[in-house]
matplotlib code that plots the C-alpha trace (Angstrom):
import matplotlib.pyplot as plt

x = [-30.3, -29.1, -26.0, -27.9, -30.3, -26.4, -24.9, -27.8, -28.0, -24.1, -24.0, -27.3, -26.0, -23.0, -25.0, -25.5, -22.1, -21.2, -23.7, -22.7, -18.5, -19.5, -21.4, -18.1, -16.0, -12.8, -13.6, -14.7, -12.5, -13.4, -17.1, -17.3, -15.4, -17.3, -20.9, -19.4, -18.9, -23.1, -23.4, -22.0, -23.3, -26.9, -26.7, -25.1, -28.2, -29.8, -28.9, -29.4, -32.9, -33.0, -31.4, -34.0, -36.6, -35.6, -36.2, -39.5, -41.5, -44.8, -43.0, -42.9, -44.7, -42.6, -39.0, -40.6, -40.9, -37.3, -35.7, -38.0, -36.5, -32.8, -33.5, -34.8, -31.1, -28.8, -30.2, -29.3, -26.3, -25.6, -27.1, -25.3, -22.4, -22.7, -24.1, -20.6, -19.0, -19.9, -20.0, -17.4, -15.0]
y = [-26.4, -28.9, -26.9, -23.9, -24.8, -26.9, -23.6, -22.3, -24.4, -24.3, -20.2, -20.3, -22.8, -20.1, -17.2, -19.5, -20.8, -17.6, -15.2, -18.3, -17.4, -13.7, -14.8, -16.1, -12.9, -11.8, -8.3, -6.0, -6.3, -9.9, -9.4, -7.2, -9.0, -12.4, -10.0, -9.8, -13.2, -13.3, -10.6, -12.1, -14.8, -14.3, -12.2, -14.6, -16.7, -14.2, -14.2, -18.0, -17.3, -14.8, -17.9, -20.5, -18.0, -18.4, -21.8, -22.0, -19.0, -20.8, -20.9, -17.0, -17.9, -20.2, -18.4, -14.5, -15.4, -17.3, -14.2, -11.9, -13.9, -13.7, -10.2, -9.4, -11.7, -9.1, -6.4, -7.2, -8.6, -4.5, -3.3, -4.8, -4.0, -0.4, -0.7, -1.3, 0.3, 3.0, 3.2, 4.5, 1.4]
z = [5.3, 8.3, 7.7, 9.1, 12.4, 13.7, 13.5, 15.1, 17.7, 17.8, 18.8, 20.8, 23.1, 23.1, 24.3, 27.4, 28.2, 27.2, 29.5, 32.8, 32.2, 32.5, 36.4, 37.0, 35.9, 37.9, 37.0, 34.9, 31.6, 31.9, 32.4, 29.5, 27.2, 28.1, 27.2, 24.3, 23.3, 24.0, 22.3, 18.5, 19.2, 19.5, 16.4, 15.0, 16.0, 14.7, 11.2, 10.9, 11.3, 8.9, 6.5, 7.5, 7.3, 3.7, 3.1, 5.4, 4.8, 6.2, 9.4, 9.7, 13.2, 14.8, 13.7, 14.6, 17.6, 17.7, 15.9, 18.9, 22.2, 20.6, 19.5, 23.5, 24.3, 22.0, 23.0, 27.3, 26.4, 24.8, 26.9, 30.3, 28.3, 27.7, 31.4, 32.7, 30.4, 32.3, 34.6, 37.1, 39.7]

ax = plt.figure().add_subplot(projection="3d")
ax.plot(x, y, z, "-o")
ax.set_aspect("equal")
plt.show()
């Protein structure tokens, strides 16, 4: 169980780290690449939240709130990637 919590800490920290890196991207391809890492780490965080829920269903309200926020971050990353790819240079 502790391993899952540690994984969430790592992957969620990498969401922020990679987002910050995307803000300083040197080109559109670099920006998209860094946002893809945001997408991957956000998705990983959601996966581990799902696993933790299996161990602690009594904490559904807390986990659901975190899951909702993580899903919103994931959606924003995907939307930003799509916008960047569909925008003509």
